[in-house]
N, C-alpha and C positions, 0 to 999 in steps of 0.2 A: 582303519579310521582315516577320515579325510584330513588333509593337511591344510588347516585354516590359515596358517602363516603364509604359505605359498599362495593360497587363494587371494588373500588380502593384498599381497605384493603385486600380483597380476592385475587385480582390480585397480589399485592405485596407479599403476603404470599405464593402464588403458585410458583412464580418465585424463591423466596429466599429459598424455601424448595425443589427445584429441580423437581417441578411438571409442568413445562412448556410443552406445546404441540406444534406441528408444522404441517404445511400443506405439502402436497405432490403435485407434478405436476398433473394437471387435467387428469383424465381418464374417458372414457365413462361410464356413469351410476353412478358416484360418487355423493354423496349427497352434497358435497361442490362445490361451484363455478359454479353452474348451472345458467341458465338465471334468471334475477331478474328485478324488477322495482325499479329504483333509481332516485334520484334528485341530480344534481351536483351543488355545490356552484360556484359562479362566482366572478370576480373582485379581489380586493386587499386581501381579506380573503384567496383566493387560494394561492396567492404569499406568504403570511405569513406562511401558513401551509406547503407549499412545502419547503420553506427556512429552517424552523425548522426541518422538517423530514430529510433533507439532512445532518444535523449536528449529527445525531445519529450514533454511532459506531455499525453498524449492518451488517458486511460483510456476504454475503451468504444468507441474508434474503430479503424479498420483501418489499422494501421501496417505498412508494407511494407519488405522487405529481402531480400537474397540473390536466389534465382531468381525471386522475384515481381517484381522490378524490370524494367521493360520500356519500350520505345518503341513506341507503337502506329502501325502503318502503315495499317491499315484496320479499321474495325468492320464485321462481316459480316452479322449477323442478330440477331433477338431471342433472348433466353435460352432454351436448351433444356437440360434436365437430362441427356438421353442423346443422344449423337451417335456412333452405332456406326461401325465401320470401313468398312462397305459403304454408308453413307449417301450418297445421290446428291449432295447439295450438298457434303458433305465431300470427295468425290472430285473434284468440280469445282474447289473451292478449291485442292486439292493440285496439280492439273494447271496451273491458272492461276498459282500461286505458283512452280512449277518453271519454267514458261515465262518468267516475269518475271525470275527469278533467274539464268537462264543467261547466262554471260558478264559479269555485273555484279560489279565488285569490292566487297569489304566496305566499307560506308560507315564513315567516321570522324567521330565527333561529340564535341564538347567539352560536358561537363555542368557548367554554371556558373550560379549564382544561384538562390536559394531564394525562392519566392513563395507567398503565400496566394491562394486563390481561393474562390469561394462554397462549393465542396464539399470542400475539402481543402487540401493543400500539395503543391507540385511543384517540380522542378528543371528549369530551362530547358535545352534541347538546342540547341547551335549547330553545325550540320553544317560540316565542314571544306571540303566541295565540294558539287557538285550530285548526287552519287551517290544519296543518299537520295531526293531528289525524282524522279530518273530511275527508281528502283525503284518508287516509288509510281505514277508514270505508266504504267509497263509493266504493273504488276499491274492497274490500272484498265482498261487496254486489253484485257488477257487475259480479264478478267471480262466486259467488254462483248461481246467477240467470241464468248463462249459464251452470251450472252443472259441473264446473271445480273445482277440489280440488287441491290446490297447496301445497308446502312444509310447509306452515304456516297455514294450515287449522286449525281453532279453537284456534290458538295462539293469545295472546294479545301482541302487540309490544308496550312496554312502555319505551323503552330506545332508544334514538336517538344519533347517533354518526357518526364520520368520522374516518376511520382507517388510521393510518399513516404507520404502519408496520405490516406485518404478518410474523411470524417466519416460515422459510422454511427448517429448520434443527435443530438439537439439539442446545439448547441455551448454549453457552460457557461462556458468561459474564453476568449472571443474576444480579449481584450486580451493575454493571455499568449501565445496562438498568434501573433498579429500581431507581438508583441515578439520572439518566438523567430525568426520569419521575418526580421524586420528585422536581427537580429543575424547572420544567415547570408546576407544578401542578396547578398553578393559572394563567397560560398564557391565555390572552384574545385576540382572533383573530378577534373579531368584529362580526357584524351582517351581514348576507348575505341573499339575496332574491333568492328563488329557483323558477326560472321562467318557467321551463318546467319539465316534468316527462318522463322517458324513459324506454323502455324495452331494456335491454342490455345483451351482452354476454361477458364473461371474457376470455381473451386469454393470456397465458403465453409466453412472448418473452424474452428469456434469463433469466435474474433475475428481470424482470419487468412484472407487470400485466398491460395489456391494456384493457380498457373498450370500447367495440365496440357497438355503438348504432344501434339497430335494428328497433325500432319504437319510435316515439316521439309525445307528445301532449303538446301544449302550455297552461300554466295556466293563468287564467284571461280572457280566450276567452269565449264569450257567445254562440258561435256556438257549433260544436261537439268537439272542442278542438284539432282536428287532425292537425298535421303539414304536410307540403309537404313531409317530409321524415326525416330520422335520421340525427343527427349532427355528423360530423366527430369526432373520438376519438382515 
């Protein structure tokens, strides 16, 4: 299990020593913000996360809320501006995701604890059981069986989280950001059930990131897991 205490300490130290990093607007071929497989929380937990994020003094940075909030299962590829419906890789991702999701119950995850890191602010995810890890392993296997190597090939994902903020420029108020995180370090947003898994594309609209659903599979379905289509985002 990931050591969140150590993660938080390193994040605080990075910001306070002027070693914050920041994202740039998406460009074709960049390794950041490409298509990914994600699970989005639902219900009151989303409202609590969104309300808290909106209180952060982070002008010029990408503050997330509502349907933008997500848990990443797998980063798939470098950034592409266009991923058409008949794209070969998109179809492969969809089939692998549907296979992985078949018969897997919706994971339950507690979102608790706010932490700074070099590139922003996140909330820790604490899975209630091994379902999320099982889904991750099944998707990795489904991709490998199709001969596709994504950006996380051979990586073990042992830290689950929801990002509240990504820094989008030099951080001018690191002490204030760290103090804000410290004040909410023990915030408990509750348990959410992740009922579907999606292949998504990230789109920058002004100072906001929009999560656009490309493909979706319903969890807990004993068929092939496939949904009639993406959900709006």
